C-alpha positions in Angstrom: 255.7 271.7 155.9 257.8 268.4 155.7 257.8 265.9 158.5 261.1 266.9 159.8 260.1 270.6 160.2 256.8 269.7 161.7 258.7 267.2 164.3 261.0 270.1 164.7 258.4 272.7 165.7 256.5 270.3 167.8 259.8 269.4 169.9 260.7 273.0 170.2 257.2 273.9 171.4 257.0 271.0 174.2 258.6 270.8 177.6 257.5 267.5 178.0 259.2 266.3 174.6 262.2 267.9 175.7 262.3 266.3 179.1 261.5 262.9 177.3 264.7 263.7 175.1 266.7 264.3 177.8 265.8 261.2 179.7 265.5 258.7 176.5 268.5 260.3 174.4 271.4 258.3 176.3 269.1 255.0 175.6 267.6 255.6 172.3 271.0 257.4 170.9 273.7 255.9 172.8 272.4 251.9 172.6 272.0 251.9 168.9 275.5 253.8 168.5 276.8 251.4 170.8 275.2 248.5 168.8 276.4 249.8 165.4 280.2 249.8 166.9 279.9 246.5 168.3 278.4 245.1 165.0 281.2 247.1 162.9 284.2 245.9 165.2 282.4 242.5 165.5 282.4 242.0 161.7 286.0 243.6 161.3 287.3 241.0 163.9 285.5 238.0 162.5 286.8 238.8 159.0 290.2 239.3 160.6 290.0 235.9 162.2 288.8 234.0 159.4 291.5 235.5 157.1 294.2 234.8 159.4 292.9 231.2 159.8 292.9 230.6 155.9 296.3 232.2 155.8 297.9 229.8 158.2 296.0 227.1 156.5 297.7 228.0 153.2 301.1 228.2 154.6 300.6 224.6 155.9 299.3 223.4 152.5 302.2 225.4 150.8 304.9 223.7 152.9 303.2 220.2 152.4 303.0 220.8 148.8 306.8 221.7 148.6 307.8 218.7 150.6 306.1 216.6 148.3 307.9 218.1 145.1 311.2 217.9 147.3 310.3 214.4 148.1 309.7 213.5 144.5 313.5 215.1 143.4 315.1 213.2 146.7 313.7 210.2 145.7 314.8 210.6 141.9 318.2 211.6 143.3 318.3 208.4 145.3 317.3 206.3 142.6 320.2 207.9 140.1 322.7 207.3 142.9 321.7 203.5 143.5 324.6 201.1 142.8 322.7 199.0 140.8 321.9 201.4 138.2 325.6 202.5 138.1 326.4 198.9 137.6 324.1 198.1 135.1 324.2 201.4 133.1 325.3 201.9 130.5 326.3 198.5 129.9 323.0 196.8 130.7 320.6 195.6 128.0 317.4 197.9 127.3 315.2 194.9 128.3 316.9 195.1 131.7 317.1 198.7 132.0 313.2 198.7 131.3 312.6 196.1 134.0 315.0 198.0 136.4 313.4 201.3 135.7 309.5 199.7 136.1 310.5 198.4 139.4 312.0 201.7 140.7 308.7 203.5 139.5 306.3 201.4 141.1 308.5 201.4 144.4 308.5 205.3 144.6 305.1 205.9 143.0 306.4 207.5 140.0 303.7 208.0 137.0 306.7 207.6 134.4 310.7 207.2 134.9 313.2 207.7 131.8 316.6 207.0 131.4 318.3 209.6 129.4 321.9 209.5 127.9 324.4 212.7 128.6 322.8 214.6 125.8 319.3 214.3 127.2 318.3 211.8 124.7 315.9 208.9 125.5 317.6 205.4 125.9 315.3 203.5 128.1 311.9 203.9 130.0 309.9 202.3 132.6 307.2 201.7 130.0 308.3 199.2 127.0 308.5 199.5 124.1 309.6 203.4 124.4 307.7 205.6 122.1 309.3 208.7 120.0 310.0 211.4 122.7 310.7 215.1 121.7 313.8 216.6 123.1 313.8 216.2 126.6 316.5 219.1 127.5 313.6 221.5 126.5 312.5 221.0 129.9 314.3 222.9 132.6 314.8 220.0 135.0 316.5 218.0 132.3 318.6 220.8 131.1 319.7 221.2 134.6 320.5 217.5 135.0 322.3 217.5 131.8 324.5 220.4 133.3 325.1 218.1 136.2 322.5 219.4 138.9 319.3 217.5 140.1 316.2 219.9 139.8 312.4 219.7 140.3 309.6 221.9 139.1 306.1 221.9 138.3 305.2 221.5 134.5 302.6 221.2 132.3 302.7 218.6 129.6 300.6 218.8 126.6 298.5 215.7 125.3 301.0 214.8 122.9 303.8 214.5 125.0 301.7 212.5 127.7 300.4 210.3 124.8 304.4 209.6 124.0 304.9 208.9 127.5 302.2 206.7 128.3 298.7 206.9 126.7 297.3 206.1 129.9 298.3 209.4 131.5 296.7 211.1 128.5 293.5 209.4 129.2 293.9 210.3 133.2 294.9 213.9 132.5 291.5 214.5 130.3 289.0 216.3 132.3 285.6 217.6 130.7 285.3 221.2 131.9 281.9 222.1 133.9 280.2 225.2 133.1 281.0 227.5 136.2 279.2 230.5 137.2 281.3 233.8 137.2 284.3 231.8 135.5 285.8 233.7 132.7 284.5 232.5 129.2 286.4 229.6 127.9 285.6 227.9 124.4 287.1 224.6 125.4 285.1 221.6 126.1 287.9 219.8 128.1 291.1 220.2 129.6 293.5 217.8 128.2 296.9 219.1 129.4 298.7 217.3 132.3 299.9 219.2 135.5 303.2 217.6 136.5 305.7 217.4 139.2 308.6 217.0 137.0 312.0 215.8 138.4 315.4 214.8 136.7 318.7 213.9 138.3 322.6 213.1 137.0 323.8 209.5 137.1 327.3 208.9 137.8 329.4 205.9 137.8 331.7 204.4 140.5 334.6 206.8 139.1 332.5 209.6 139.4 331.8 210.3 135.6 328.7 211.6 134.3 327.0 208.7 132.5 323.2 210.0 132.1 320.0 211.5 133.4 317.4 209.7 135.2 314.0 211.7 134.6 310.6 211.2 136.3 307.4 212.7 137.4 304.0 212.4 139.1 300.8 213.4 137.3 298.6 215.7 139.6 295.7 215.4 137.2 293.1 213.2 139.2 295.8 212.5 141.8 293.0 212.4 144.6 295.1 210.8 147.3 297.7 213.7 147.4 295.0 216.3 147.7 293.2 214.2 150.2 296.4 214.1 152.2 296.8 217.7 152.0 293.1 218.4 153.3 293.8 215.8 156.2 297.1 217.6 157.3 295.6 221.3 157.0 292.1 220.2 158.4 292.7 217.4 161.1 290.0 216.0 163.1 288.5 218.6 165.2 290.3 221.6 163.7 287.5 223.2 162.4 284.3 223.9 164.8 280.7 224.0 164.3 280.6 221.6 161.9 282.4 223.4 159.1 284.1 221.5 156.7 287.8 222.1 154.8 288.9 221.4 151.0 291.6 221.7 148.9 292.5 221.7 145.4 295.1 221.8 142.9 294.3 223.7 139.8 295.8 223.7 136.2 295.5 227.4 135.1 291.8 228.0 136.5 290.3 224.4 136.3 290.1 222.1 139.1 292.4 219.1 138.0 292.5 217.3 141.7 290.3 218.4 144.2 288.1 217.1 147.3 285.6 219.7 146.7 282.1 218.1 145.7 279.6 218.7 142.9 277.2 216.5 144.8 277.3 213.5 147.0 280.1 211.0 145.6 281.3 213.1 142.5 283.9 215.5 142.8 284.2 219.0 141.3 286.6 218.2 138.6 286.6 220.3 135.6 284.8 223.3 137.6 286.8 226.5 137.4 287.6 229.4 139.5 285.8 232.8 139.2 287.1 235.3 137.0 287.9 237.6 139.9 290.3 235.2 141.8 292.0 234.2 138.4 292.5 237.8 137.8 293.9 238.7 141.1 296.0 235.1 141.4 296.8 234.1 138.0 296.9 237.3 136.0 298.6 239.5 139.0 300.4 236.9 140.9 298.7 238.1 144.3 297.6 235.7 146.8 293.7 235.7 147.7 292.8 235.5 151.2 289.0 236.3 151.3 285.5 234.8 151.0 284.6 233.3 147.7 281.9 231.0 146.0 283.3 227.8 145.3 281.2 225.6 143.2 277.9 225.6 145.3 278.9 227.4 148.5 280.7 230.2 149.9 284.1 229.0 151.8 286.5 231.1 153.5 289.2 230.7 150.6 293.0 231.1 150.0 294.7 230.8 146.6 298.4 231.0 145.5 299.8 230.8 142.3 302.6 228.2 141.4 305.2 228.5 138.8 306.8 226.4 136.5 310.4 226.0 135.5 310.4 229.1 133.4 308.6 231.0 136.2 305.3 231.3 134.4 302.3 230.9 136.5 300.5 228.0 135.5 298.1 226.9 138.3 297.1 227.5 142.0 297.1 225.6 145.2 293.7 226.4 147.4 292.4 225.5 150.7 289.4 226.8 152.6 286.6 225.9 154.8 282.9 226.3 154.7 281.8 229.7 155.8 278.0 229.2 156.8 278.6 227.8 160.5 281.0 230.5 161.3 278.6 233.1 159.6 275.5 231.6 161.5 277.3 231.4 164.9 278.5 235.2 164.5 274.9 236.2 163.6 273.6 233.9 166.6 276.1 235.9 168.9 275.4 239.3 167.2 271.5 238.5 167.7 271.9 237.6 171.5 273.9 240.6 172.2 271.6 242.9 170.3 268.4 241.3 172.5 270.2 241.9 175.7 271.0 245.7 174.6 267.5 246.1 173.4 266.0 244.3 176.6 268.3 247.0 178.7 267.1 249.9 176.6 263.4 248.9 176.9 263.4 248.3 180.7 265.7 251.7 181.2 263.0 253.7 179.1 260.0 252.1 181.0 261.8 253.1 184.5 262.7 256.3 183.3 259.5 257.3 181.8 257.7 256.0 185.3 260.1 258.5 186.8 259.4 261.2 184.7 255.8 261.3 185.2 256.2 262.9 188.4 257.3 266.1 186.3 255.0 265.5 183.5 251.7 265.3 185.3 251.9 269.2 186.6 253.2 270.3 183.2 250.3 268.4 181.3 247.5 270.0 183.9 248.9 273.3 183.1 248.7 272.8 179.2 245.4 271.5 179.5 244.2 274.7 181.3 246.0 277.0 178.8 244.3 274.9 175.9 240.9 275.4 177.4 241.5 279.0 177.8 242.5 279.1 174.1 239.2 277.5 173.3 237.2 279.9 175.2 236.5 278.6 178.4 237.4 281.4 180.9 236.8 279.3 184.2 239.4 276.7 183.5 241.7 276.4 186.3 244.9 274.2 187.4 243.5 273.5 190.9 245.3 272.2 194.0 248.6 270.0 193.1 250.1 267.2 195.2 253.8 268.8 194.2 254.8 271.3 196.6 258.2 272.2 194.4 258.6 274.7 191.9 255.9 273.5 189.7 253.3 273.2 192.3 253.9 277.0 193.2 254.0 278.0 189.3 250.3 276.2 189.0 249.1 278.4 191.7 250.4 281.6 190.4 249.1 280.6 187.2 245.6 280.2 188.6 246.1 283.7 190.4 247.0 285.4 187.0 243.9 283.9 185.0 241.8 285.4 187.8 243.2 288.5 187.1 242.9 288.3 183.7 239.4 287.4 183.6 238.3 290.5 185.6 240.2 292.8 183.2 238.8 290.9 180.3 235.3 291.4 181.4 235.7 295.4 181.8 237.4 295.4 178.3 234.5 293.6 176.7 232.0 296.1 178.0 234.2 299.1 176.6 234.7 297.0 173.3 231.0 296.4 173.0 230.0 300.2 173.3 232.6 300.8 171.0 231.5 298.4 168.2 228.0 299.8 168.4 229.6 303.3 167.7 231.7 302.2 165.1 228.7 299.9 163.4 226.5 302.9 162.9 229.4 305.2 161.5 230.4 302.2 159.4 226.8 302.0 157.9 226.5 305.9 157.1 229.9 305.8 155.4 229.1 302.7 153.4 225.9 304.3 152.3 227.5 307.5 151.3 230.3 305.7 149.3 228.0 303.7 147.6 225.9 306.7 146.0 229.4 308.5 145.2 230.7 305.5 143.4 227.5 305.1 141.4 227.5 308.7 140.5 231.2 308.6 139.8 230.5 305.6 137.2 227.8 307.4 135.5 229.9 310.3 135.1 232.9 308.7 133.7 230.8 306.5 131.4 228.8 309.5 130.2 232.0 311.6 129.4 233.6 308.8 127.7 230.6 308.1 125.3 230.0 311.7 124.9 233.6 312.5 123.7 233.7 309.4 121.6 230.3 310.3 120.1 231.2 313.7 119.4 234.6 312.5 117.7 232.8 309.7 115.7 230.1 312.1 114.5 232.8 314.3 113.0 234.8 311.9 111.6 231.3 310.2 110.0 230.7 313.4 108.4 234.0 314.1 107.3 234.3 310.5 105.9 230.9 310.3 104.5 231.2 313.2 102.5 234.1 312.2 100.1 232.6 308.5 100.2 229.3 310.0 98.6 231.3 312.1 95.9 233.2 308.8 95.3 230.3 306.7 94.8 228.4 309.4 92.8 231.2 310.1 90.3 231.6 306.3 90.0 228.0 306.1 88.8 228.4 309.1 86.5 231.7 307.6 85.1 230.0 304.3 84.6 227.0 305.9 82.7 229.4 307.9 80.5 231.7 305.0 79.4 228.9 302.7 79.0 230.3 299.5 77.2 233.9 301.2 77.2 233.9 300.7 81.0 234.1 297.1 80.4 237.9 296.6 80.6 237.6 298.2 84.3 234.4 297.3 85.4 235.9 295.0 87.9 237.9 297.7 89.4 234.9 299.9 89.5 233.1 297.1 91.2 236.1 297.0 94.0 235.8 300.6 94.5 232.1 300.5 95.2 232.8 297.5 97.4 235.5 299.3 99.5 233.4 302.6 99.7 230.6 300.6 101.0 232.8 298.9 103.6 233.9 302.6 104.7 230.3 303.3 105.1 229.7 300.1 107.2 232.6 300.7 109.5 231.5 304.5 110.1 227.8 303.2 110.9 229.5 300.8 113.3 231.2 303.7 114.8 228.4 305.6 115.3 226.0 302.5 116.6 228.6 302.0 119.2 229.1 305.7 120.3 225.4 306.5 120.2 223.6 303.5 120.7 220.5 305.2 121.7 220.1 306.9 118.0 220.0 303.3 116.5 217.5 301.7 118.9 214.3 300.4 117.1 210.8 299.2 118.2 210.8 295.9 120.0 208.6 292.9 119.9 208.1 289.5 121.3 210.6 287.1 119.5 210.6 283.6 119.5 214.3 282.5 119.6 214.0 279.3 117.8 212.2 280.8 115.0 215.1 283.7 115.1 217.9 280.9 115.2 216.6 279.2 112.1 216.5 282.6 110.4 219.9 283.5 111.2 221.3 280.2 110.0 219.8 280.9 106.6 221.4 284.3 106.3 224.8 283.0 107.7 224.9 279.4 105.8 226.9 281.0 103.0 229.6 281.3 105.4 230.1 277.5 106.4 228.6 275.7 103.5 231.8 275.2 101.8 233.7 274.8 105.0 232.4 271.2 105.9 231.1 272.2 109.1 228.2 270.2 110.9 225.4 272.4 112.8 223.6 270.9 115.7 220.6 272.5 116.9 219.2 272.0 120.7 215.8 274.2 121.1 214.7 274.2 124.9 213.6 277.4 125.5 209.8 277.8 126.7 209.8 281.8 126.9 209.8 284.3 124.1 211.7 287.5 124.8 211.0 291.3 124.1 213.8 292.9 121.7 214.3 294.5 118.7 214.3 291.5 116.2 216.9 292.9 113.8 219.4 293.7 116.7 219.1 290.5 118.3 219.7 288.8 114.7 222.7 291.0 114.2 224.1 289.8 117.3 223.4 286.1 116.7 224.7 286.2 113.1 228.1 288.2 114.4 228.8 285.2 116.8 227.8 282.6 114.2 230.6 284.0 111.7 233.0 284.6 114.4 232.6 280.8 115.2 232.7 279.4 111.6 236.0 281.5 111.2 237.5 280.3 114.3 236.9 276.5 113.0 238.7 277.1 109.7 238.1 274.1 107.6 235.6 271.5 109.4 234.2 271.4 112.7 231.1 271.6 114.7 228.6 274.4 115.1 226.2 274.0 118.0 223.2 276.4 118.5 221.0 275.9 121.4 218.5 277.8 123.8 217.5 277.2 127.3 215.2 278.9 130.0 217.0 281.4 132.4 216.3 280.7 135.8 217.1 282.8 138.5 216.3 282.4 142.3 213.9 279.6 141.2 212.1 281.8 138.8 212.5 281.7 135.0 213.3 285.1 134.0 214.0 284.8 130.5 216.4 282.9 127.8 220.0 282.0 127.1 221.0 281.4 123.7 224.3 279.5 123.2 226.7 279.4 120.2 229.5 277.0 120.8 232.2 275.8 118.3 235.1 273.3 118.2 237.8 275.9 117.0 240.9 276.8 118.4 239.6 278.6 121.4 240.7 282.2 122.7 244.0 282.8 124.8 243.4 283.7 128.5 245.4 286.8 127.9 242.9 287.8 125.2 239.4 286.9 127.0 239.5 289.8 129.1 239.7 292.3 126.3 237.2 290.6 123.8 234.5 293.1 124.3 236.9 295.8 124.3 236.2 298.6 121.0 238.3 298.1 118.4 240.2 294.9 119.9 240.9 292.0 117.3 242.8 288.7 116.8 242.1 288.9 113.2 245.2 290.9 111.9 244.2 292.6 108.9 240.6 291.6 108.9 237.6 293.4 110.9 237.4 296.4 112.6 237.1 294.9 116.3 233.5 296.5 116.8 231.4 293.3 116.4 231.7 291.8 119.8 231.6 295.3 121.5 228.5 296.4 119.8 226.8 293.2 120.2 227.4 293.6 124.0 226.1 297.0 123.8 222.8 295.9 122.0 222.1 293.0 124.4 222.9 295.2 127.6 220.3 297.8 126.2 217.7 295.4 127.2 219.1 294.4 130.6 220.8 291.4 129.3 224.5 290.3 129.0 226.9 288.2 127.0 229.2 285.7 128.7 232.3 283.4 127.2 233.7 280.3 128.1 236.9 279.3 126.2 239.9 277.3 126.6 242.9 276.9 123.9 242.3 273.8 121.8 238.9 273.2 123.4 236.7 275.4 121.6 234.4 278.7 122.4 231.0 278.8 123.8 229.2 282.3 124.0 226.1 282.8 126.0 223.5 285.5 125.3 221.3 286.0 128.6 218.2 287.8 127.5 215.3 288.7 129.9 211.7 288.2 128.8 210.9 291.5 129.9 213.7 294.1 129.3 214.9 296.2 132.1 216.1 299.5 130.8 218.6 302.0 132.4 216.7 305.2 133.0 219.2 307.5 134.6 219.5 310.7 133.1 223.6 310.3 132.4 222.9 307.2 130.3 223.7 307.9 126.6 220.1 306.5 125.1 219.2 303.4 126.6 222.0 301.5 128.8 221.7 298.3 130.7 222.1 298.2 134.1 224.4 295.3 134.2 227.8 296.2 132.5 230.6 293.6 131.8 231.6 290.9 129.6 231.3 288.0 132.1 229.0 286.8 134.7 
């Protein structure tokens, strides 16, 4: 019975268990369910609050970042509309334009500033000398300005572009990639591209004619001041309780190019990369991420959103987030306190309920104890007086009265039962004795009829077979004498005919020996079993010399047995031959003898023949002593073991067998030192009193 079934059975059989269940169910079931609901709702509310908080933070960071971009565009438009630039361009010298652009770039914090003609070709730069720049109109901002509209966007500049603008920008943009767990595999060792706020505005002279384009930008790589300002605006002093810390980051693709997240004290996590899950959701599918994420070295409640370049391609991400650990610890502390309160209430309520319920349990327990004592045979057990005057008290009184009535009836029934038992026992003994006599007579009759029928049939068959066999053998002898030397070509065939007729004669003899064992019984003598085993090995050695079979002897018997020596030798040789045939090529044949001790007295000898062959199937074991049963298809008559059993039983012995497939077989011959013959008149010749193949 499984534990659940056992518990159900105990519950159904106990009033106390049911009452306890009624009392404790609200506390032991309701409170855990309530705790589970509180935990589930608390976690859900906790997750929603954190996501709402980081979503609001991401909106603030997005708006500030947009204002920064718009500010760069407005500053560039202001520069493009300055009177000085309109007065000095395009008539001013290159040197004067370079100085003017350099002062403007420093004033507005631009990392580069170019002056382009109306077709977008570079004329002057804040950096002198002006290097060879590729076509500027390939940028959407410059193309828009050439068309007469100011434009600002986020763009990614390749290393060669940065080198042409200013080698210092290329050096600043270079960031070594740091191996990051859970990031998408990347064969690059560094990020050399630059993430740029890129702006361009048209320039008009005093007459309103379009005379050129002013192009500029701010490199975001390593722009720590900007990211710190975003973090300061989003996470002002005291905006995060419980000691949590806010962070902000700008990503070029999935690489942190400016961040206030630290790898360790004093070293920012530049070059680390976002996890592949975040990259897939934000950069690959364009969705906003609002969830907990592992950022560099700890879990942060994180918000990621993609930003686009001028061609509407997702080229990077804006990130804000705050450390989750303080919030999680605070949540777990609150939940732990709440759970402790619930558990304390449950325990206190359970104790009070149990104490109140004991007034009901006590009478029930006393009644149950009396029932158990009565079941164990204590007929004098009673509940006795109870303090309770309710229904349970009256039930106990009536129960005691019922037990008294049952006790008197039981005594009366016991007297009748004892008398009836005496009569039944006497009659049963008479019937058992009669049945035993009848069964013995029936067994003798059945066996006598079977053996008589088999003997009569066998004798007739033997007579009918022996006559033609004798004629065949006689004519073969005459044929050999007449032919003389002329019989040489067919001498082998004549020999085979002699051999097979002799085999027919042996089969007939075995049949007669099985059917009429008494007619073949010889005189008995005292036989030393060790000498008999040695003689039998000499006679049977030809069967295993060429098979590579090892023979072991263990002679421990101290008694001789009275038996017909030839018959016992026939039995032993038959078992040896069977064992050799069972082992095939190679094996171990063990022949041993020991005293047969029965009831502390040595009554005879046990001979064992053990082999290491394939063993006998369990289905065949119960038939191996049956006449004509054989597992050697096409070989043997199936009479060897049956005749051996008959010969041994004739002297009051028996043959037993122990065999398992794959572990060999052991036959045991149990022989009494002094034979015990069956002298019943129904026995065909001499039959042993024990008849069966096993013990």
